[in-house]
C-alpha positions as CSV (number, residue, x, y, z in Angstrom):
1,X,-22.0,-2.9,-17.2
2,X,-20.8,-6.4,-16.2
3,X,-21.1,-7.8,-19.8
4,X,-19.2,-4.8,-21.1
5,X,-16.4,-5.6,-18.7
6,X,-16.1,-9.1,-20.1
7,X,-16.0,-8.1,-23.8
8,X,-12.9,-9.4,-25.6
9,X,-10.8,-12.5,-25.6
10,X,-9.8,-14.4,-22.5
11,X,-7.0,-17.1,-22.5
12,X,-7.9,-20.1,-20.5
13,X,-4.9,-20.6,-18.2
14,X,-6.2,-23.1,-15.6
15,X,-8.7,-25.9,-15.6
16,X,-10.1,-27.6,-12.5
17,X,-11.2,-30.7,-14.4
18,X,-8.5,-31.3,-17.0
19,X,-4.7,-30.9,-17.3
20,X,-3.8,-27.9,-19.4
21,X,-2.1,-30.0,-22.1
22,X,-5.3,-31.9,-22.6
23,X,-7.4,-28.8,-23.1
24,X,-5.0,-27.7,-25.8
25,X,-6.2,-30.6,-28.1
26,X,-7.7,-28.3,-30.8
27,X,-6.0,-25.0,-30.2
28,X,-4.9,-22.8,-27.3
29,X,-8.1,-22.6,-25.2
30,X,-10.0,-19.3,-25.0
31,X,-13.3,-17.8,-24.4
32,X,-14.3,-14.6,-26.2
33,X,-17.3,-12.4,-25.5
34,X,-18.6,-9.9,-28.1
35,X,-21.8,-8.0,-28.8
36,X,-23.2,-11.1,-30.6
37,X,-22.4,-13.5,-27.7
38,X,-19.0,-14.9,-28.5
39,X,-17.2,-18.1,-29.0
40,X,-14.7,-20.5,-27.3
41,X,-12.4,-23.4,-27.8
42,X,-11.9,-25.7,-24.7
43,X,-10.5,-29.2,-24.9
44,X,-12.3,-31.0,-27.9
45,X,-15.3,-28.6,-27.5
46,X,-15.7,-25.5,-29.6
47,X,-18.7,-23.4,-29.8
48,X,-20.6,-20.2,-30.5
49,X,-22.0,-18.4,-27.5
50,X,-25.5,-16.9,-27.6
51,X,-28.0,-15.6,-25.1
52,X,-25.4,-13.8,-22.9
53,X,-27.4,-12.6,-19.9
54,X,-26.4,-10.6,-16.8
55,X,-27.8,-12.4,-13.7
56,X,-27.7,-9.8,-10.9
57,X,-30.1,-11.8,-8.7
58,X,-28.1,-15.1,-8.7
59,X,-25.4,-15.1,-6.1
60,X,-23.1,-17.6,-7.9
61,X,-23.5,-16.4,-11.5
62,X,-22.6,-13.0,-12.9
63,X,-23.4,-13.8,-16.6
64,X,-24.9,-16.9,-18.1
65,X,-24.9,-18.1,-21.7
66,X,-25.9,-21.0,-24.0
67,X,-23.8,-22.4,-26.7
68,X,-23.9,-24.6,-29.8
69,X,-20.9,-26.1,-31.5
70,X,-18.9,-29.2,-31.9
71,X,-17.7,-31.9,-29.5
72,X,-15.3,-34.2,-31.4
73,X,-17.0,-33.3,-34.7
74,X,-20.5,-34.1,-33.3
75,X,-23.1,-31.4,-32.6
76,X,-23.0,-30.1,-29.1
77,X,-25.3,-27.8,-27.1
78,X,-25.0,-26.6,-23.6
79,X,-24.7,-23.8,-21.2
80,X,-22.1,-21.9,-19.2
81,X,-21.5,-18.9,-17.0
82,X,-19.0,-16.5,-15.7
83,X,-19.2,-17.0,-12.0
84,X,-16.7,-14.4,-10.8
85,X,-14.4,-11.6,-11.8
86,X,-11.5,-12.3,-9.4
87,X,-9.5,-9.5,-7.5
88,X,-6.6,-9.9,-9.9
89,X,-8.8,-9.4,-13.0
90,X,-9.1,-13.1,-14.0
91,X,-12.5,-14.7,-14.5
92,X,-13.8,-18.0,-13.2
93,X,-16.1,-19.7,-15.6
94,X,-18.0,-22.9,-16.3
95,X,-18.8,-24.6,-19.6
96,X,-21.1,-27.6,-19.0
97,X,-19.9,-27.8,-15.3
98,X,-16.2,-27.8,-16.3
99,X,-14.6,-25.1,-14.3
100,X,-11.7,-22.9,-15.6
101,X,-9.9,-19.7,-15.0
102,X,-9.1,-17.2,-17.8
103,X,-7.1,-14.0,-18.0
104,X,-7.6,-11.3,-20.5
105,X,-5.6,-12.0,-23.7
106,X,-3.6,-9.0,-24.8
107,X,-0.9,-10.3,-27.2
108,X,-0.3,-12.9,-29.9
109,X,-2.7,-15.0,-31.9
110,X,-4.9,-17.8,-30.4
111,X,-6.8,-19.1,-33.3
112,X,-4.3,-21.6,-34.8
113,X,-6.3,-24.9,-34.8
114,X,-4.5,-28.2,-34.6
115,X,-5.7,-30.6,-37.3
116,X,-5.6,-33.5,-34.9
117,X,-8.4,-34.0,-32.5
118,X,-7.9,-36.5,-29.7
119,X,-11.5,-37.7,-29.3
């Protein structure tokens, strides 16, 4: 049931580790969960999520995942998690130890990639 509650696109609105203008380097940042895993764009990292797993026995992790993708046009592999569904409905996540907050995306289009990558 936890994974089903996360399905859909989430717009990354806050980053603990980077200014918001920096994480917009490729496109507006988002994380999306679907029945195949999902995908994300965050800073100069974009990836496909797989192995989405509910972790009921881990106190600081609701759902964990692995990903593969690109970091500045080089292959990238790593892991992440959804640590919390906050009281206001936002989620607190980590991708390779980079913490961010996302809210459910409900309008507009988030996939417009910038051609320029600041790597």
